C-alpha positions as CSV (number, residue, x, y, z in Angstrom):
1,M,-85.6,-34.7,59.3
2,T,-84.4,-38.0,58.2
3,A,-81.4,-38.9,56.1
4,S,-82.3,-40.0,52.7
5,S,-78.8,-40.9,51.6
6,E,-79.4,-44.6,51.1
7,V,-82.0,-44.3,48.3
8,S,-80.6,-45.0,44.8
9,M,-81.8,-42.9,42.1
10,V,-80.4,-44.9,39.2
11,G,-83.2,-45.9,36.8
12,Q,-85.6,-43.4,38.5
13,P,-87.0,-40.3,36.8
14,L,-85.4,-37.0,38.0
15,P,-87.9,-35.7,40.6
16,D,-90.1,-32.9,39.4
17,F,-89.0,-29.5,40.6
18,D,-89.4,-25.8,39.9
19,L,-86.5,-23.7,41.3
20,M,-84.7,-20.5,40.7
21,L,-81.2,-20.2,39.1
22,D,-78.6,-17.8,39.9
23,S,-79.6,-15.8,36.8
24,G,-83.0,-15.2,38.4
25,S,-84.8,-17.4,35.9
26,Q,-86.9,-20.4,36.8
27,L,-85.8,-24.0,35.9
28,S,-88.0,-27.0,36.1
29,G,-87.3,-30.7,35.6
30,T,-89.1,-30.7,32.4
31,D,-86.8,-28.1,31.0
32,L,-84.0,-30.6,31.1
33,H,-85.9,-33.2,29.0
34,G,-84.1,-33.8,25.7
35,H,-80.7,-33.1,27.1
36,W,-78.0,-35.0,28.9
37,T,-77.6,-33.3,32.2
38,V,-75.3,-33.4,35.1
39,I,-76.6,-32.1,38.4
40,Y,-74.1,-32.0,41.2
41,V,-75.2,-31.3,44.7
42,Y,-72.7,-29.5,47.0
43,P,-73.0,-28.4,50.6
44,K,-72.3,-24.6,50.6
45,D,-71.2,-21.7,48.3
46,N,-67.7,-20.2,48.7
47,T,-66.3,-23.0,50.8
48,P,-63.0,-24.7,49.9
49,G,-64.3,-28.1,48.6
50,C,-67.2,-26.6,46.8
51,T,-64.9,-24.0,45.2
52,I,-62.6,-26.7,44.0
53,E,-65.5,-28.7,42.6
54,A,-67.0,-25.7,40.8
55,H,-63.6,-24.7,39.3
56,E,-63.0,-28.2,38.0
57,F,-66.5,-28.4,36.4
58,T,-66.0,-24.9,34.9
59,E,-62.6,-26.0,33.4
60,L,-64.1,-29.0,31.8
61,L,-67.4,-27.3,30.8
62,P,-66.2,-27.0,27.0
63,K,-65.7,-30.8,27.0
64,F,-69.2,-31.4,28.6
65,T,-70.9,-29.0,26.2
66,G,-68.9,-30.6,23.3
67,I,-70.5,-33.9,24.0
68,G,-73.9,-32.4,24.6
69,V,-74.1,-32.4,28.4
70,D,-75.5,-29.5,30.4
71,V,-74.1,-28.9,33.9
72,Y,-75.9,-27.5,36.9
73,G,-74.8,-27.1,40.6
74,L,-77.4,-27.5,43.3
75,S,-77.3,-26.4,46.9
76,Q,-79.6,-24.9,49.4
77,D,-77.9,-21.5,49.2
78,S,-80.0,-18.5,48.2
79,V,-79.9,-17.0,44.7
80,K,-78.0,-14.0,46.2
81,S,-75.3,-16.4,47.6
82,H,-75.1,-18.2,44.2
83,V,-74.6,-14.8,42.4
84,K,-71.7,-14.0,44.6
85,F,-70.2,-17.5,44.3
86,V,-70.5,-17.4,40.4
87,D,-68.9,-13.9,40.4
88,D,-66.1,-14.7,42.9
89,C,-65.1,-18.0,41.3
90,E,-66.1,-17.3,37.7
91,I,-68.3,-20.3,37.5
92,G,-69.4,-21.0,33.9
93,F,-72.6,-22.9,34.4
94,P,-75.9,-22.2,36.3
95,L,-76.4,-22.9,40.0
96,I,-79.8,-24.0,41.2
97,S,-81.1,-22.6,44.6
98,D,-83.1,-25.1,46.6
99,P,-83.6,-23.2,50.0
100,T,-86.1,-25.7,51.3
101,H,-83.8,-28.6,50.1
102,A,-86.9,-30.4,48.6
103,L,-85.1,-31.5,45.5
104,I,-81.9,-32.3,47.4
105,E,-83.9,-34.5,49.7
106,A,-85.8,-36.1,46.8
107,L,-82.4,-37.0,45.2
108,G,-81.3,-38.7,48.3
109,A,-78.6,-36.0,48.8
110,W,-79.6,-34.9,52.3
111,G,-78.2,-36.6,55.3
112,E,-76.0,-36.4,58.4
113,R,-72.9,-34.5,58.2
114,S,-70.2,-33.6,60.7
115,M,-67.9,-30.8,61.2
116,Y,-65.6,-29.9,64.2
117,G,-67.1,-32.8,66.2
118,K,-70.7,-31.6,65.7
119,T,-73.3,-33.5,63.6
120,Y,-76.0,-31.9,61.6
121,M,-78.3,-32.5,58.7
122,G,-77.1,-31.1,55.4
123,A,-76.5,-31.6,51.7
124,L,-74.2,-34.4,50.7
125,R,-71.8,-34.1,47.8
126,N,-73.7,-36.3,45.4
127,T,-73.8,-36.1,41.5
128,Y,-76.4,-37.4,39.1
129,L,-76.2,-38.0,35.4
130,V,-79.6,-37.7,33.8
131,N,-80.4,-38.9,30.2
132,P,-82.6,-36.9,27.7
133,D,-85.6,-39.0,28.9
134,G,-85.2,-37.5,32.3
135,K,-84.0,-40.6,34.0
136,V,-81.0,-40.9,36.3
137,V,-78.5,-43.2,34.6
138,H,-75.6,-42.8,37.0
139,E,-75.0,-41.4,40.4
140,W,-72.0,-40.7,42.6
141,R,-72.5,-40.5,46.4
142,S,-70.4,-38.6,49.0
143,V,-67.6,-37.9,46.6
144,S,-64.4,-36.0,47.1
145,A,-64.4,-32.7,45.2
146,K,-60.9,-32.9,43.7
147,G,-61.0,-34.9,40.5
148,H,-64.6,-35.6,40.6
149,A,-65.6,-33.5,37.5
150,Q,-63.2,-35.5,35.3
151,E,-64.9,-38.8,36.5
152,V,-68.2,-37.5,35.7
153,L,-67.2,-36.3,32.2
154,D,-65.7,-39.8,31.5
155,Q,-68.9,-41.6,32.7
156,A,-71.1,-39.1,30.6
157,S,-69.0,-39.7,27.5
158,A,-69.3,-43.5,28.0
159,S,-73.1,-43.4,28.7
160,I,-73.7,-41.3,25.6
161,T,-71.6,-43.6,23.5
162,A,-73.5,-46.6,24.8
163,S,-77.0,-45.1,24.2
């Protein structure tokens, strides 16, 4: 596997996909057309940083929906894992399961990570703001979980106002 973290998605169409949500329903890229959308990629369900990020997006969800933005979390975890994460953390938005990490790789959010001195390939904490035409208009790469949701909300609001 190769790291794809250097590829910018800004100005590019959201890669086509057809994946399962934590609810058990399918979601495709075309389902998102006509809506402003945030897709944030995170490494693993029920881990400290990912829990912080999910809580912050959930807390700000009324503000996102108030400006017409849908929020989705994306990881390679299974639907079963997502269901537990949603239940444990009371997450208020859908989680997308990408077990083969095809969409994660296509977004450029798959690369080398390290933990406890060991390196491995995995999901990078990246976020994408997608306009109603299905194009990525902003991306954040290798972000810190704490405070990130507010930054995304601020940029989404500015992008919507400018469009």
